[in-house]
C-alpha positions as MATLAB code, in Angstrom:
seq = 'XXXXXXXXXXXXXXXXXXXXXXXXXXXXXXXXXXXXXXXXXXXXXXXXXXXXXXXXXXXXXXXXXXXXXXXXXXXXXXXXXXXXXXXXXXXXXX';
ca = [
     -21.337    1.253   -7.807;
     -19.246    4.419   -7.772;
     -20.730    5.343   -4.364;
     -19.594    2.008   -2.985;
     -16.100    2.607   -4.348;
     -15.987    6.051   -2.759;
     -17.102    4.606    0.580;
     -14.345    1.991    0.363;
     -11.784    4.662   -0.526;
     -12.881    6.730    2.475;
     -12.541    3.709    4.772;
      -9.046    2.917    3.476;
      -8.018    6.549    4.007;
      -9.353    6.408    7.572;
      -7.445    3.187    8.187;
      -4.203    4.624    6.834;
      -4.603    7.747    9.003;
      -5.284    5.701   12.142;
      -2.978    5.388   15.135;
      -2.160    1.824   14.090;
       0.461    3.069   11.634;
       1.837    6.011   13.599;
       4.505    4.013   15.450;
       6.011    2.270   12.417;
       9.761    2.824   12.069;
      10.810    5.135    9.222;
      13.030    2.419    7.732;
      10.468   -0.423    7.791;
      10.865   -0.907    4.050;
      14.564   -1.643    4.468;
      14.302   -4.249    7.201;
      15.119   -7.846    6.400;
      12.912  -10.788    7.249;
      14.405  -12.236   10.419;
      13.874  -15.850    9.328;
      15.102  -15.710    5.742;
      17.152  -12.527    5.477;
      15.177  -11.457    2.402;
      14.595   -7.728    2.158;
      11.481   -8.255    0.058;
       9.597  -10.092    2.775;
       7.369   -8.111    5.101;
       7.485   -9.391    8.674;
       5.599   -6.801   10.753;
       1.811   -7.341   10.667;
       1.085   -3.598   10.766;
       3.413   -3.032    7.829;
       1.710   -5.838    5.901;
      -1.675   -4.276    6.576;
      -0.454   -0.849    5.474;
       0.992   -2.335    2.279;
      -2.248   -4.135    1.424;
      -4.336   -1.057    2.226;
      -2.189    1.117   -0.054;
      -2.322   -1.479   -2.812;
      -6.111   -1.896   -2.604;
      -6.717    1.834   -2.217;
      -4.715    2.550   -5.339;
      -6.747    0.013   -7.309;
     -10.000    1.651   -6.206;
      -8.679    5.109   -7.004;
      -7.616    3.994  -10.475;
     -11.059    2.540  -11.206;
     -12.726    5.809  -10.187;
     -10.409    7.831  -12.436;
      -8.160    9.307   -9.735;
      -4.931    8.150  -11.361;
      -2.765   10.713   -9.587;
      -3.732    9.414   -6.124;
      -3.546    5.823   -7.352;
      -0.004    6.380   -8.581;
       0.984    8.092   -5.339;
      -0.313    5.212   -3.201;
       1.314    2.569   -5.394;
       4.620    4.368   -4.982;
       4.114    4.357   -1.208;
       3.426    0.615   -1.416;
       6.699    0.072   -3.291;
       8.499    1.801   -0.425;
       7.356   -1.161    1.663;
       7.822   -3.947   -0.897;
       9.287   -3.292   -4.318;
       9.370   -6.944   -5.356;
       5.690   -7.687   -6.075;
       5.129   -7.940   -9.810;
       1.428   -7.016   -9.606;
       2.214   -3.626   -8.074;
       4.987   -2.963  -10.566;
       2.651   -3.848  -13.461;
      -0.007   -1.466  -12.110;
       2.591    1.283  -11.920;
       3.488    0.678  -15.553;
      -0.178    0.840  -16.618;
      -0.784    4.150  -14.842;
];
């Protein structure tokens, strides 16, 4: 099972290093949702994907014992959306 986790971690790292995320604005985490005005809502599909990848990657890293990387990636996820309770709870557990 650990080999499968490592393969998944490697794939998430490849995804996060891909060109898909290179053109994101530096202040994407501060942008408001254009329909509701809520800062906590993520409107850009690439930003949503990056957030989910960071969140899932951190969970995998935590289960394999790499708590330092898991913490780092959760903090990056909170730069995108700091309102999700699940992410904040994971941060508290690490």
